[in-house]
C-alpha positions in Angstrom: 127.5 109.0 53.0 123.7 108.6 52.4 123.9 111.1 49.6 126.8 109.1 48.1 124.8 105.8 48.4 121.9 107.5 46.7 124.0 108.6 43.8 125.6 105.2 43.4 122.2 103.6 43.4 120.8 105.9 40.7 123.9 105.5 38.6 123.6 101.7 38.7 119.9 101.9 37.9 120.6 104.1 34.8 123.5 101.8 33.8 121.3 98.7 33.9 118.1 100.2 32.4 116.5 96.8 31.4 117.0 95.2 34.8 115.8 98.4 36.6 112.6 98.6 34.5 111.9 94.9 35.1 112.4 95.2 38.8 110.4 98.4 39.2 107.6 97.2 37.0 107.4 93.8 38.7 107.5 95.3 42.2 104.9 98.0 41.3 102.4 95.5 39.9 102.8 93.1 42.8 102.6 95.8 45.5 99.5 97.3 43.8 97.9 93.8 43.9 98.8 93.3 47.5 97.4 96.7 48.5 94.0 96.0 46.9 93.9 92.5 48.2 94.9 93.3 51.8 92.6 96.4 52.0 89.7 94.1 51.0 90.8 91.5 53.5 91.1 94.1 56.2 87.6 95.3 55.4 86.2 91.8 55.7 88.0 91.1 58.9 86.9 94.4 60.4 83.2 93.5 60.8 81.5 93.8 64.2 84.4 95.2 66.1 82.2 98.1 67.4 80.2 95.8 69.6 83.0 95.3 72.1 84.0 92.1 73.9 81.9 89.4 75.4 79.2 89.5 72.7 78.1 86.2 71.3 75.5 84.5 69.1 73.9 81.4 70.4 74.1 78.6 67.8 72.8 75.0 67.6 74.3 71.8 66.3 71.6 69.3 65.4 72.2 65.6 64.9 69.3 63.9 63.2 68.4 60.3 62.7 70.8 58.5 60.4 73.6 60.7 61.7 73.1 63.8 59.4 74.0 67.0 61.1 72.9 70.6 60.7 74.6 73.7 62.1 72.1 76.5 62.7 73.0 80.2 63.4 69.7 80.4 65.3 67.9 78.5 68.1 64.5 78.1 69.6 62.4 81.0 70.8 62.4 80.4 74.7 66.3 80.2 74.9 67.0 84.0 75.2 64.6 84.9 78.1 65.6 81.8 80.0 69.3 82.4 79.6 69.0 86.0 80.7 66.9 85.1 83.7 68.7 81.9 85.0 72.4 82.4 84.1 73.9 85.1 86.3 77.0 85.6 83.9 74.7 86.8 81.2 74.2 90.6 81.3 71.6 90.8 78.5 70.0 88.5 75.9 67.9 89.4 72.8 66.3 87.7 69.9 66.1 88.7 66.2 63.7 87.2 63.8 63.9 87.9 60.1 60.5 89.3 59.0 60.8 87.5 55.6 60.6 84.1 57.1 57.0 83.8 56.0 57.3 85.8 52.7 58.4 89.1 51.2 57.6 92.3 53.1 55.9 95.3 51.6 56.2 98.9 52.9 53.5 101.4 52.1 53.9 105.2 52.0 51.0 107.3 50.7 50.1 105.9 47.3 53.4 104.0 46.8 54.4 100.5 47.9 57.7 98.8 47.7 59.1 95.3 48.4 61.6 95.8 51.2 64.2 93.2 52.0 66.1 92.5 55.2 63.6 93.5 57.9 64.0 92.4 61.5 61.7 91.9 64.4 63.7 92.1 67.7 63.7 92.3 71.4 64.3 96.0 72.3 67.3 94.9 74.4 69.2 94.2 71.1 70.4 97.8 71.1 72.2 97.1 74.5 74.1 94.3 72.8 74.8 95.4 69.2 75.9 98.9 68.4 74.2 101.0 65.7 74.7 104.6 64.7 71.4 106.2 65.5 71.4 109.5 63.6 67.9 110.6 64.4 65.6 109.8 67.3 66.3 108.4 70.8 69.6 106.5 70.7 69.1 105.2 74.2 65.7 103.7 73.5 65.2 103.3 69.8 62.1 101.0 70.2 60.1 102.7 73.0 56.7 101.0 72.3 55.2 98.0 70.5 54.5 99.9 67.2 57.9 101.6 67.0 59.9 101.5 63.8 63.7 102.0 63.3 64.4 102.8 59.6 67.7 102.6 57.8 68.8 105.9 56.5 68.5 105.0 52.8 64.9 103.9 53.3 64.1 107.0 55.3 65.4 109.2 52.5 63.5 107.1 49.9 60.2 107.4 51.8 60.5 110.9 53.2 63.2 112.6 51.2 64.9 115.4 53.2 62.1 115.6 55.7 62.6 114.5 59.3 61.2 111.0 59.5 60.8 110.9 63.3 57.1 110.6 64.3 56.0 109.8 60.7 53.6 106.8 60.3 54.4 103.9 57.9 52.4 100.8 57.1 54.3 97.5 56.7 53.0 94.1 55.6 55.0 91.2 57.1 54.3 87.5 57.7 52.3 88.6 60.8 50.0 90.8 58.9 49.8 94.6 58.2 50.5 97.1 60.9 51.0 100.8 61.1 54.3 101.9 62.8 55.7 105.1 64.1 59.3 106.0 63.0 61.1 106.4 66.3 64.7 106.3 65.1 66.9 106.3 62.0 70.2 104.6 61.8 73.1 104.7 59.3 74.3 101.2 58.2 77.4 102.6 56.6 78.8 103.9 59.9 79.9 100.5 61.1 80.6 97.3 59.3 78.3 94.7 60.8 76.8 91.3 59.8 73.3 92.5 60.7 72.1 95.7 59.1 68.4 95.5 58.6 66.5 97.8 56.3 63.9 98.2 59.1 63.6 97.1 62.7 60.3 96.5 64.6 59.6 95.2 68.0 58.6 91.6 68.9 56.1 93.1 71.3 54.1 94.2 68.3 50.7 92.5 68.4 51.1 90.0 65.6 54.7 89.1 66.4 54.0 88.9 70.2 51.2 86.4 69.6 53.4 84.3 67.3 56.3 84.4 69.8 54.1 83.4 72.7 52.8 80.4 70.7 56.4 79.1 70.5 57.4 79.9 74.0 57.4 76.3 75.2 59.0 74.7 72.2 62.6 74.3 73.1 63.6 71.8 70.3 61.7 72.8 67.2 61.1 76.1 65.4 64.7 77.3 65.5 63.7 80.7 64.2 65.3 83.1 66.7 68.8 84.5 66.1 69.8 84.9 69.8 72.5 87.3 71.0 73.9 87.5 74.5 76.3 89.9 76.2 78.3 88.5 79.1 79.5 90.3 82.2 83.2 91.4 82.1 84.4 88.7 84.4 82.4 85.9 82.8 83.9 82.8 81.1 82.3 81.9 77.8 83.2 78.2 78.3 81.3 78.2 81.6 78.3 80.0 80.1 78.0 77.7 77.1 78.0 74.7 79.4 75.2 76.3 81.5 73.2 77.2 78.4 73.5 73.6 77.1 72.5 72.2 80.5 69.5 74.6 80.7 68.4 73.5 77.2 68.7 69.8 78.0 66.7 70.3 81.2 63.8 71.7 79.2 64.2 69.9 75.9 65.4 66.4 76.6 62.0 64.8 76.4 61.1 66.5 73.1 64.5 65.5 71.6 63.9 61.9 72.5 60.4 62.0 71.0 61.7 63.6 67.8 64.7 61.3 67.6 67.3 64.0 67.5 70.1 65.6 69.5 70.8 69.3 69.8 73.8 70.9 71.4 74.0 74.6 72.1 77.2 76.6 71.4 78.4 80.2 71.4 79.9 82.1 68.5 81.8 85.4 69.0 79.9 88.0 67.0 83.1 89.3 65.4 83.6 85.9 63.8 80.2 85.8 62.1 81.0 87.6 58.9 83.8 85.3 57.9 82.0 82.0 59.0 80.2 80.1 56.3 79.4 76.9 58.3 75.9 77.9 59.3 72.7 78.3 57.4 72.7 82.0 57.8 69.5 83.9 58.6 71.1 87.2 59.7 73.1 88.6 56.8 75.6 87.7 54.1 79.2 87.1 54.9 82.4 86.0 53.2 84.1 82.6 53.4 87.2 82.6 55.5 88.7 80.2 52.9 88.2 82.9 50.3 89.9 85.4 52.6 92.9 83.0 53.0 93.1 82.5 49.2 93.3 86.2 48.7 96.1 86.6 51.3 98.0 83.7 49.7 97.6 85.2 46.2 98.9 88.5 47.5 101.9 87.0 49.2 102.7 84.8 46.2 102.7 87.7 43.7 104.9 89.8 45.9 107.2 86.9 46.4 107.5 86.5 42.6 108.6 90.2 42.3 111.1 89.7 45.1 112.5 86.6 43.4 113.1 88.7 40.2 115.0 91.2 42.2 117.2 88.6 43.9 117.9 86.8 40.7 118.8 89.9 38.7 120.9 91.3 41.6 123.0 88.2 42.0 123.2 87.7 38.2 124.8 91.1 37.9 127.3 90.4 40.7 130.2 89.9 38.2 129.5 93.4 36.8 129.8 94.9 40.3 132.6 92.8 41.7 135.3 95.3 40.8 133.3 98.0 42.5 133.1 95.9 45.7 136.8 95.1 45.5 137.8 98.8 45.2 135.5 99.8 48.0 136.9 97.2 50.3 140.4 98.3 49.5 139.4 101.9 50.3 138.3 100.8 53.8 134.6 100.1 53.4 133.6 97.2 55.7 131.3 94.4 54.7 128.7 95.9 57.0 128.9 99.2 55.2 128.5 97.4 51.8 125.5 95.5 53.1 123.9 98.9 54.2 124.7 100.3 50.7 123.1 97.4 48.8 120.1 97.3 51.1 119.7 101.1 50.6 119.7 100.5 46.8 116.9 97.9 47.4 115.1 100.4 49.5 115.3 103.1 46.7 114.0 100.7 44.1 111.1 99.6 46.3 110.3 103.2 47.2 110.0 104.2 43.5 107.9 101.1 42.9 105.7 102.0 45.9 104.8 105.3 44.4 104.0 103.8 41.0 102.0 101.0 42.7 99.7 103.4 44.4 98.9 105.0 41.0 98.3 101.5 39.5 96.1 100.5 42.4 94.0 103.7 42.0 93.6 103.1 38.3 92.6 99.4 38.6 90.4 99.8 41.7 87.1 99.9 39.6 88.2 96.6 37.9 89.0 95.0 41.2 85.6 96.1 42.7 83.8 94.2 39.9 85.5 91.0 41.1 84.4 91.2 44.7 81.0 91.6 46.5 81.8 94.5 48.8 83.7 97.2 47.0 86.6 99.1 48.6 87.6 102.7 48.2 90.5 105.0 48.8 89.1 107.6 51.1 89.6 109.4 54.4 88.3 106.5 56.4 91.1 104.2 55.4 93.9 106.7 54.6 95.8 105.7 57.8 95.4 102.0 57.0 96.7 102.6 53.4 99.8 104.4 54.8 100.4 101.6 57.2 100.3 99.0 54.5 102.6 101.1 52.2 105.1 101.5 55.0 105.0 97.7 55.7 105.3 96.9 52.0 108.3 99.3 51.7 110.4 97.9 54.6 109.4 94.2 54.3 109.8 94.1 50.5 113.1 96.0 50.5 114.5 93.7 53.2 113.3 90.4 51.6 114.4 91.4 48.1 117.7 93.0 49.2 119.0 91.0 52.1 120.5 88.0 50.2 122.0 90.1 47.3 123.5 92.5 49.9 125.3 89.7 51.8 126.3 88.0 48.6 127.8 91.0 47.0 129.5 92.2 50.2 131.2 88.8 50.6 133.5 89.2 47.5 137.2 89.2 48.4 139.2 92.1 47.0 142.3 90.0 46.3 140.3 87.8 44.0 138.0 90.3 42.2 140.8 92.9 41.5 142.7 90.2 39.6 139.6 89.7 37.4 139.1 86.1 38.6 135.7 86.5 40.1 133.1 84.0 39.1 129.5 83.4 39.8 129.4 81.5 43.0 127.9 78.1 42.9 125.5 78.9 45.7 124.2 82.0 44.0 123.7 80.2 40.7 121.9 77.3 42.5 119.7 79.8 44.3 118.7 81.5 41.0 117.8 78.1 39.6 115.7 77.2 42.6 114.0 80.6 42.6 113.2 80.4 38.9 111.7 76.9 39.4 109.7 78.3 42.3 108.4 81.1 40.2 107.1 78.9 37.5 105.7 76.3 39.9 103.5 79.1 41.2 102.5 80.1 37.7 101.7 76.5 36.6 99.7 75.8 39.7 97.6 78.9 39.1 97.1 78.0 35.4 96.1 74.5 36.4 93.6 76.0 38.9 92.1 78.1 36.1 91.7 75.1 33.9 90.2 72.9 36.7 87.9 75.6 38.0 86.8 76.4 34.4 85.9 72.7 33.9 83.9 72.7 37.1 82.1 75.9 36.1 81.2 74.3 32.8 80.0 71.2 34.7 77.9 73.4 37.0 76.3 75.2 34.0 75.6 72.0 32.0 74.8 69.3 34.6 71.3 67.8 34.4 69.7 69.0 37.7 66.6 66.8 37.4 64.5 69.8 36.2 64.7 72.4 33.5 65.6 75.9 34.8 65.5 77.5 31.4 62.3 79.3 30.3 61.0 79.5 33.9 60.0 82.7 35.6 59.6 82.9 39.4 57.0 85.3 40.9 57.1 85.6 44.7 53.9 86.0 46.6 54.3 88.3 49.6 52.9 87.1 52.9 49.1 86.5 52.5 49.1 87.0 48.7 49.2 83.2 48.3 45.4 83.4 48.6 45.4 85.1 45.2 47.5 82.2 43.7 44.6 80.3 42.1 43.2 83.3 40.3 46.7 84.5 39.2 47.5 81.0 37.8 44.3 80.9 35.8 44.8 84.3 34.3 48.5 83.7 33.6 47.7 80.6 31.6 45.5 82.6 29.3 48.7 84.3 27.9 49.9 82.9 24.6 53.5 83.0 25.9 52.7 80.9 29.0 52.4 77.1 28.7 52.2 76.1 32.4 51.9 77.7 35.8 52.7 75.9 39.1 53.6 76.9 42.6 55.4 75.7 45.7 56.6 77.0 49.1 60.2 76.3 48.0 61.7 76.5 44.5 65.0 74.8 43.4 68.0 76.7 44.6 66.5 77.2 48.1 67.3 75.2 51.2 64.1 73.5 52.5 63.9 74.2 56.2 60.7 72.1 56.6 61.4 68.5 57.5 60.0 65.4 59.2 60.6 61.7 59.9 58.4 59.0 58.3 58.3 55.3 58.6 56.7 52.4 56.7 53.7 50.4 57.8 54.7 47.9 60.4 57.7 50.0 61.6 58.1 52.6 64.3 59.7 56.0 64.7 63.0 54.3 65.4 63.2 53.1 61.8 62.1 56.5 60.4 63.7 58.2 57.4 64.5 61.9 57.5 62.8 63.8 54.6 62.6 67.4 53.6 59.0 68.4 52.7 57.8 71.0 50.2 54.1 71.9 49.9 53.3 72.4 46.2 50.3 72.6 43.9 49.2 70.0 41.3 51.2 71.7 38.5 54.5 72.2 40.3 56.2 69.1 38.9 55.0 69.8 35.3 55.9 73.5 35.4 59.5 72.6 36.3 59.7 69.7 33.8 60.7 67.3 36.5 60.9 63.7 35.3 58.2 61.4 36.7 59.6 57.8 36.8 56.7 56.0 38.4 53.1 56.7 39.3 51.1 59.7 38.3 51.2 63.5 38.6 49.1 65.3 41.3 45.6 66.1 40.2 43.8 69.1 41.7 40.4 67.5 41.2 41.2 64.4 43.3 40.8 64.5 47.1 41.7 61.7 49.5 40.4 62.3 53.0 41.7 59.0 54.2 45.3 60.4 54.4 46.9 63.6 55.6 48.2 64.3 52.1 49.1 62.8 48.7 52.8 62.9 48.1 55.5 62.5 45.4 58.9 61.3 46.6 62.3 61.6 44.8 64.3 58.5 43.9 66.7 59.0 46.9 63.8 59.0 49.4 62.3 55.8 47.8 65.7 54.0 48.0 66.1 54.9 51.7 62.7 53.3 52.4 63.9 50.2 50.6 61.4 50.4 47.7 61.9 50.5 44.0 60.0 53.4 42.3 57.3 51.1 41.1 56.9 49.4 44.5 56.7 52.8 46.2 53.5 53.9 44.4 50.5 53.3 46.5 52.4 52.8 49.7 51.5 54.7 52.9 54.1 56.4 55.1 53.5 57.3 58.8 54.9 59.9 61.1 54.1 61.9 64.2 54.9 65.4 65.4 54.3 65.9 69.1 51.0 64.1 69.9 49.7 64.3 66.3 50.0 61.4 63.9 50.1 61.7 60.1 49.9 59.4 57.1 50.9 60.1 53.5 49.9 58.2 50.3 52.7 58.0 47.7 51.1 58.7 44.3 54.3 59.1 42.2 58.1 59.1 42.2 60.3 61.7 40.4 63.9 61.4 39.5 66.4 63.0 41.9 66.8 66.8 41.6 69.5 69.1 42.9 67.3 71.2 45.2 70.3 73.1 46.4 73.8 73.7 44.9 76.1 71.0 43.7 78.1 71.5 46.9 75.4 69.4 48.6 74.3 65.8 48.2 70.8 65.1 47.1 68.6 64.6 50.1 65.4 62.5 50.5 62.6 64.9 49.5 58.8 64.7 49.6 56.4 66.9 47.6 53.0 67.3 49.3 50.0 68.3 47.3 48.4 71.4 48.9 45.2 73.4 48.2 46.8 75.9 45.8 48.0 78.4 48.4 51.7 78.6 47.8 54.5 81.1 48.4 56.0 81.3 44.9 54.6 80.8 41.4 56.6 79.0 38.7 55.7 80.2 35.2 56.9 78.1 32.2 56.9 80.7 29.4 58.5 81.9 26.3 61.2 84.2 27.5 62.8 84.7 24.1 60.5 87.6 23.9 61.2 88.5 27.5 59.8 92.0 27.5 56.4 91.0 26.0 56.0 88.1 28.4 56.9 90.2 31.5 54.6 93.0 30.3 51.7 90.5 30.0 52.3 89.0 33.5 52.6 92.4 35.1 49.4 93.7 33.5 47.5 90.8 35.0 49.2 91.2 38.4 48.3 94.9 38.6 44.7 94.1 37.6 44.3 91.5 40.4 46.7 93.0 43.1 47.0 96.7 42.3 48.4 97.7 45.6 51.4 95.3 45.5 54.5 95.7 43.4 55.1 93.1 40.7 58.4 91.2 40.9 59.7 88.3 38.8 63.1 86.7 38.1 64.3 83.8 36.0 65.0 80.5 37.6 68.3 80.3 35.7 69.6 83.4 37.3 68.4 82.2 40.7 70.3 78.9 40.3 73.5 80.6 39.1 73.5 82.8 42.2 74.3 79.7 44.3 77.7 79.7 42.7 78.5 83.3 43.0 81.4 82.7 45.4 82.9 80.0 43.1 82.7 82.2 40.0 84.2 85.1 42.0 87.1 82.8 43.1 87.6 81.7 39.5 87.8 85.3 38.1 90.2 86.4 40.8 92.5 83.5 40.3 92.3 84.0 36.5 93.4 87.6 36.7 96.1 87.1 39.3 97.5 84.0 37.4 98.1 86.2 34.4 99.8 88.7 36.6 102.0 86.0 38.1 103.0 84.7 34.6 103.7 88.3 33.5 106.1 88.9 36.5 107.8 85.5 36.1 108.3 86.0 32.4 109.8 89.4 32.9 112.4 87.9 35.2 113.0 85.0 32.8 113.6 87.4 30.0 116.0 89.5 32.0 117.9 86.3 32.9 118.0 85.2 29.3 119.6 88.6 28.4 122.2 88.1 31.2 123.0 84.5 30.0 123.3 85.6 26.4 125.6 88.6 27.3 127.9 86.4 29.4 128.2 83.8 26.6 128.6 86.2 23.6 132.3 85.3 23.2 131.6 81.6 23.5 128.9 82.0 20.9 131.4 83.8 18.6 134.0 81.1 19.0 131.4 78.4 18.3 130.2 80.1 15.2 133.7 80.5 13.9 134.2 76.7 14.5 131.1 76.0 12.4 128.1 76.0 14.8 124.8 76.9 13.1 122.0 79.0 14.5 120.0 76.0 15.7 123.0 74.8 17.8 123.4 78.3 19.3 119.6 78.5 20.1 119.7 75.2 22.0 122.8 76.2 23.9 121.4 79.6 25.0 117.9 78.4 25.9 118.6 74.9 27.2 119.4 75.7 30.9 116.4 78.0 31.3 114.1 75.6 29.5 115.2 72.8 31.7 114.3 74.9 34.8 110.8 75.4 33.4 110.4 71.7 32.7 111.5 70.9 36.3 109.0 73.5 37.5 106.3 71.6 35.6 107.2 68.3 37.1 107.2 69.7 40.6 103.9 71.6 40.1 101.8 68.7 39.0 101.4 66.9 42.5 101.0 70.3 44.1 98.3 71.3 41.7 96.4 68.0 42.1 96.6 68.3 45.9 95.4 71.9 45.9 92.5 71.4 43.5 91.4 68.2 45.3 90.9 70.4 48.4 88.9 72.9 46.4 86.8 70.3 44.6 86.1 68.5 47.9 83.6 71.3 48.6 81.4 69.9 45.9 79.3 66.8 46.2 79.1 66.6 42.4 82.3 67.5 40.5 84.4 66.9 37.5 87.2 64.3 37.5 90.6 65.8 37.3 92.2 64.8 34.0 95.9 64.4 33.4 95.6 66.4 30.2 94.6 69.4 32.2 98.1 69.6 33.8 99.8 68.7 30.6 98.1 71.7 29.0 99.0 73.9 31.9 102.7 72.8 31.7 102.8 73.0 27.9 101.3 76.5 27.9 103.8 77.7 30.5 106.8 76.2 28.6 105.6 77.8 25.4 105.2 81.2 27.1 108.7 80.7 28.6 110.2 79.8 25.2 108.6 82.8 23.6 110.0 85.0 26.4 113.6 83.8 25.9 113.2 83.2 22.2 113.9 86.7 21.1 117.1 87.0 23.1 118.2 83.5 22.0 117.7 84.4 18.3 119.5 87.7 18.8 122.5 85.9 20.4 122.5 83.2 17.7 122.7 85.7 14.9 125.6 87.6 16.5 128.4 88.4 14.1 131.5 86.7 15.6 133.7 89.5 14.2 132.0 92.0 16.5 132.5 89.7 19.5 136.1 88.5 18.9 137.7 91.7 17.4 139.1 92.7 20.7 140.9 89.4 21.2 
């Protein structure tokens, strides 16, 4: 029987070549898309599973004066040891500090030196909490002493080649100075997917780091630098532990919180949730937004749904052609259940063929897909079982979803009716086809609308006035204590003909400013203080970035004022929160205190608001403080039309002054654009998959237009004999399908507006949605639909009535 069903299925596929090709092509493309998307999603959701259960990161939710909140993935330094000692449910606790918190790190080996990113200073107990694949050295105790070093495999190979790195000495410069370390272990970051994969790991008991940690050991509220991990005992409740941690924190930090006018609540985050959580200011690795993951899942399901809709529509549309077959089989004794099995089997065969083709398509398009995402995927031995699982799921789910309704519909025909030739397309099937066609084009129009709106927002991002000029600006980082060389570097850089200005600051635009404080006006108290973010800069910083000074004067390096803690320039937002106009603010003094120390700041100027961070965030009150020239990054305003010549000149001076340190520079434009990497990535993915959805929808629409034209050939012949012209026939043939696309447009508009409002709500500064955007999306879809059905409509309209009516 199965052999017979297989023959019948192949015979029908050959008999209806057009419908077969459209079904197989649509299903192949959609399954290939789903395979790539779901494999990527599985990769992203598979992070940190190796660490086991009951492993958490301690986080902090800070509420500041004025009600502003900040969610930190880190907490203060004394939390970890206190939690481990005083909370019995905690088995182990450990701290991780990123070594770049005070500047870029440099690693030295023989006569070579390299900037090295992603270093970590840790408590040695971290290896009891987080699992790493130690491929060389002592896996049980990777950090046996204060000057021990765990290297990542790639850096081990870069420094020592094929030699055994264990026991070798390496010099590293971090924010705590230069130390010599012994390589005691090497680990492979590619063995496990984890949110924290440092390029090197050193011990917090190292002399410089130990001294720094000890200086913060009593500060429970401020200096939230420590990424803190805990492992709970098997029978421990995370809810109970988080309450105890918060209570412990409040016991030790309540007085300081009151003094600083803030509230801080401790929380626990499961480690395996970190990679897909973008709510925190991350300090321990890059993740991916869970919203982005959900978008990918939704796109995959929608595209597969479109292909299934095509199958359902075409199968039910061909029902009249198979009615006689059904009637004969029922007369011969085949039950409805047997027919359902046959038609589901046909669906299974079509999907199986599509599945094989889809794997080939996915393999061919994998390089293109990997260009659209951050972490590329691969078809290899590691995920072979997962690929097979997905393919089996796609096979059975798609075959069932696509085939179940046509199977029940076709098997419901009554032999007494169909054998008399009176079978007609059932109203329910015709209505379902219309609903499904509308649904297909609603999806397509929503995706086209998304492309247009996101494209407008991307243009807005690229063209918005940010309050400074990112073009023609080069940024040169100064690693650790190299800021002492800043004055000499600036003087020498200015001597280059291509350079017009050089400034410096601890933070550049595009970076979140972690340094903040509360200040109040004369005659007020800390209760009326305004929360400001502070950036220490030199006298040329504002000029180098072409910021607009709207009141007062620029900093001057030759002017000192010992009567105040510092001279400052405020942005317009800060001035407004103090209740000043820009002109009134100049000359005013602001006051603040940190612990037992009091500060006062003289306002010398006001700049227009700048977008310090991305357009996702509101402009915050910001204060620039004039320092003594020792800054973390240099801003070089230069002619970068001749980029190579400018860079060569800067590098030559750098090597002359700092020969032992690598030269590194990047454009501020590139730095700013990186903030929107996720948005651009979403845009590109939606763009590609929107085109695929339209392609699949139009294939189904074309096949339906063929079916409609074939069913009405005799009617067309009669109408032409009675005098109908080609225009009348074109309208008759395309009218119904065109109306469905128009209905889809009407339905899609509110859906598109709602969806894009959700996406745009993630931006503090965004474009206004214009009605013309949705008109363009609908018009484009209608035109594509008309072009799709146009050929078949013209062919039907030009039919010779003699050929159609000669058998009557």
